[in-house]
N, C-alpha and C positions, 0 to 999 in steps of 0.2 A: 755085471751089467743087468739092469732090470729095465721092464717098461712098466710105468705106472700110468693107468688111464684114470683122470680126475673123476670122483664121484661128487655128488652134492654135499656140500659141507667142508670138503677138503681145504686146506690151506697150504701155502708153501712151507710155512714153520711145521705143521703137523706132518707133512710128506717128509720134510728133512728129518725130523726125529724119528719117523718110521724106518728110514733107511741108514740113519746115522751119518748123514752128510750134512753140509751147511747148506742153508737156503740160497746164498749168493750162488754156490756152485751149481745148483738145479737150474738157476735162472740163467747163468752163462752157459751151461751146456745145452739148453735148449733155445738159446737166442731170444730170452724173453726180457731183455733190458728195457724194451719200450712197450711192454704189455703190463697193464696195472692189475688186472685180476685174472684168476684162473677161469677155465671154461670147462663146464661139464662135458666130458667126453674127450677131452684133450689129452693127448699122449705124451707122457714125459719121460725122457731117457734119464735113467738114474745110473750114474757112473759111481763105482766103489773104489775109491783109492786104496793102494796096498801101501806104498812108500810115499810119504809127504816130507819135503824138505822145507824147513823155515830159514828164510834167508837172513844172513848175518852181514854186519857191516863190511863193505869192500868186496863182497863175494860178486863174481860174474857168472854167466850162463856156462861159459867154458870150464871154470872151475868146478862148479856144481856138477856138470855132466862127467868130468873126470873123476870126481868123488865116487860116482855111482856106476862107473864103468858103462855109461850111456853116451848119446851124442847130443848136442845142441838140437839137431833137428827133431829127435825124440821128445825133448823138453817142449819144443814148440808143438808138436802134435798133442802131446798131454796137457798143454796149457796155450790154447790157440790166441789167447789175449796178448801173449808176450811178443807175437809178431807185429803188432801194432803199439805196443807199450812196452819196449824192451828194457827200460830203466828198472833196475831192480831196488826195492826199498828194504831196509831191516824189517823183518817180521812178516814178509810176503810169504804166502804158503804155495809151494811150488809142487805139483804131483809129479813124481819121479816114475811111478808104474802103478798099474790098476790091477784088482784082483781078477782072476780068471785067466784061461789060456787062450790064445788065439789060434784061428782054424787054419792059417797058412798064409802064404804070400798071394797077393793079388795085384793086378795092375789097373789104376784109375786114372782115366783121361777126363779132362775138363776143357769144354769149349768155351772161349771168350772172345768178345770184341775188344779192340784197343782202348775203348773209352770206359771200361769197367771202372767202378770205384776202387781206388787203390786199397782201402782198408778191407774191402770185400776179398779182393784178390789175396792180400797178404795173410788173411785168416784161412784161406782156401789151399794156397799152394803147398804147405807142410803135407797136405794130404793126397797130392797128385803125382802120379808117375811121369804124366805128360801134360802139358798144357798146349792145346791147340788153339791158334790164334785166326781168327776169322777176318779177312781172308784175301786172297788174291784172285783177280780175274785175268782176262786176257782180252786184247783188241782183236779186231778183224784182221789186222796186219801180223798178229803173233807177238806183240809186246805185252808185257805185264801190266796189269791195273794194280798198282801197290796201296799199301796200307802202312799206317803208322804203327809198326810193331815192335821197333827198338827197345822201348821201355819194358814191354811185357818180356820180352826174350831175356833182357837182363835180369829181371825179377825171378823169372823161372829158373835159371841157372843158379841164383843165389840159394834157392830151396831145393836144388838137385832135382828139379822137375824138366824133363826133356822138352824143349821148344820144338812145336810141330807147326809146320807151314801148311795152310789148307788152299787148295786149289779148287775153284767152282766155276761155274758159267756167268758169274755175275758180270753185269756190263758197267759202262762208264756212267750210266745213270742209277746203278744200285740195284737193278731188277735181275732176275734170272732168265736165261735166254736158252730155250731148246735149240734154236737155229745157230747159236754160237757154239753150243756143245757139239752139234752135228758137224760144223766147219773144223773143229779141232780133230774129231774123230776121222774125217774122211780126206783131209787135205795134209798129205805127208810133209810137205815144205812148212805150212804152218804149225803142224804138230811138232816136228822136231826143233823148230825155232822156239816155241813155247818151252820145251823140255830143256833146251840149252839154257835159256834165262832162268828156269826154275834151278837147274844145278848151280849156275852162278850165284844167284841170289841166297840160296841155301849156304854156300861156302862163305858168302859175304856176311850174312848175319848171324850165323852160328846155329842154323837149325839142324836137328838131328833127324827128322823125318818129314814125310809129307802126307797129308790127308786128302784124299780124292774125294770130292762131294758133288757128284752130278746125279741130279734127280729130274723126273720127267723126261727121260730120253726116248726118242722115238724107237718103236719097236723094230724099224728097218735099220736101225744104228747098232743093233745088239752086237753083231759080230765085229763091227768097227771099234765099239767101246772095248771089247775084250782085246782086240789087237792093240788099241791104245794103252791099256793097262799093261800087256805084255811089254810094250816099247818102254814106257816110262818106268815100270819096276825094275826092268833089266838095267836100265841107265842108272837108276838111283842106287839100286844094289850094289853096283860096280863102284860108286862112289862111297860107298859105306852108309847110305841112307836107307830107312825103313819106308813102307808104303802101307798106309790103311785106306780101305775103301769103305765108304758108307753105303749101305744097303736097306733098301725099303722093307717093310716088315711083311714077309711073304710066308704062306703056310703050305705051298706046294709050287712045284716047278711049272704048273700050267695056269697059275694064277694071272688073269687077264687085267688089262688097265695100263694106261700110260705111265704110271709109277712102278709098276712092277716088272713088266715084259722084258726090258733089256738088262734087268738085274738077275742075272743067271747065277744062282748061288754057287752052284757046283763049279763053274768056269772061273768065276771071280775068285772064289776061295782057293783054287788051284795056283792062282797068280799072285794074289796079294799076300803080304807077310801078315796082316791082320785085317779083320773087317768089323765094322760097328754095325749091329742091327739096330735100326733107327724104331724101335718098339715103344713109341709115344704117339700122340695124336689120334687115338681113338674118339676122345672128347677134344673137340678143336673149336676154332672160333666161329666158324659158319655151321656146325653141326649141333645136334641136340645134347642137352646136358648128361654127361656121364664122365667116368674116371677118364684121365688122360692116358693111363697105362694100366688097365685092369690086367691083374695077374692071370686070369683065365685065358685072355687073348695073347698076352705076352708068352705065356708058356706054349701055346700052340705055334708061335713062331719059331721058339728055341728048338722045340721037339723036332721040327722040320729042318731047321738049320744044321743040327748036329748029325744029321743022316747024310750030309753031303760036304760039310765044311769041318775039318779038325777042330775038337773043342777048344784047343789051345790057341787057335786063331780068332777066336769070337769074343768080342766085347759086347756086353749088354746095354743097349741104350736106356738110360733112365733121365726122366724129366725133372727139372728143378724149377718147376712152376705148376700152376693150377689155372683154373678159369672161373669166372663168375658169370652166369646167365641171367638175365632178366625173364621173369615168368610172366604169363604163360610163353613158352617157347614157340615162334612161329618160323617154320623153315622158309628160308628166303629173306626174312626181316631181321630175326634176332641175330645179333653179332655179340659173341661173348667177348670179355675182357680178360686178358692174361694177368696174373698177379703172383707174387712170390708165395712160398709155402709158410714163412715165418708171419708175413703179413696176413694172410688168411686167417690164421689163429688170432691176430690182434682184431681183425675185422670181426669175427664171432665175439671176441670179448667185447668189443665196443658196442655190439648190438645184442649182448646177452643171448646168443644163441647156443643151442646144445649141438655138439659135434657128434654125428652118428658115424657108423662105420659100416660099409658094405663088405659082407664076408666073402661074397663070390668073387668080387673085383679086388678085394683086399685094399680098399682105399677110404679115406675119410671124406665126408661131405656135410653141410649144413644149409639150413634155410634161414634167411632173415629178410625183415622188412626195413627199407631204407628211410631216410628223412623225408623223401617224397611220397612215401606210402606204397612204393612198389615191392613186390615180392621178388627174391632173388634166391638162387642156389649156388653153392660153391663146391667145386671138387678140387682137391689138392692132394699133395702128398705129406706123410708124416713119418715118425720113425718105425711104425708098423708096416706101412706100404713098402718102405725102403727095405726092411727086414725081409719081407716076402720075396722082394727081387733079388737080393743078395743070397737068400736060401735056395733060389732057382739057379743061380750062378754056381754055387757050391756043389749042388744036386748033379749037376751036368758037368762039371769041372772045367768051366769056362775060364778064359783068361782074366777076366774082370769086368768093368763097367766103363762106359762113357757117358759123361753128365751133358745134356743140352738143357741149359747151359749154366755157367757158374756166375752169372751176372748179379744174381741175388743171393742174400745170405741164406744158409740153410745149416745152422750151427749142429743140430742134433744128428744130421745125416753124417756129416764129417766125423763127429765124434763117435758115432755108432760104428763107422768103418775102422776107425783106428782101435775102437775096443775089441773088434773082432777078427781083425786081420793085421798082418804085417803088409805095409804098403811098398811094393817094388819101386826102386829108384833106379834110374838109367844113367845117372851122373855121378 
């Protein structure tokens, strides 16, 4: 595996010849099918095939996998297009394996809403250990607010990704409620009713675990939140289910603020089976332009977390999005717009921008002037920023990563993970 940063004068054909791979493969591996030109400063993932199979008439993926003593799932991982175009034609080139050794086994969790584009989902599922489906809320009476999760559960199982149910304080109106969360934590009758419903629903739908996502908890509810986690984790573990708890990105036990105070890393880590560090949103919609997940800030969270939570319980949160800010930024007025990482590169290409790279944040960004004459800046993720985050994961021996979220395509990210690691499967 190589990472090539585009220089002035580079062409896809020239880069392909440099690494002895096909231009079509570079385009596919980097999700550039809708990008007409290269961008100076663009990072390209270059995968170097080791064994390539040429399809013969009548062959199937099952037969090809058996021939090379591998699995159909591994063929999907090495050739993601097969998940959305599984029909084989004579002459097709299928990558069976790549050069280089992998660094070990990791867990990869991806969060999705039920309305996710099916092609995006199908090209992502081969790379997931778990698919966490957003999500269930609960009424003031303790009944579940349901979601249309059946199709995603079925697809997850087809790709051996464990379907995970998500519980939050989302209301009937689709907003998050601190008061609703407080009711759950402090009313034993409501709490046990909700847990009863969750257990029944998980058995009915075929879920394998639960993701607990409660943010902006009142500080006075900290103890009640821990008691709730003890209750629900004990109940679900007894039924054979796992429990993951999402945690705000803290750098100390005394960090103040509504987002942080009730998320006691040590106590939550002692109860939950796993935790997700929500290490993103330094750059956010109402804040000033900056990287969404600057590695220097993410590192501070991880370095604190591993002092109070076992490393193998920790999933590092990774954002699959960026933001575009109109300049000049005005606090209280400017609102950034989120965008996908692949689209960000297309936007740079369309506006003939140069992609820059912040070495401290280990994140790419660029400036451009839109058709209205307005100046804008974009911060996003690419394979270099992803590599920095996975290096942090391996350095600290973490369990793996959780992606918020997988609603947008990010081909080079998934191909990078597949090139560097064996992806743990729970089914």
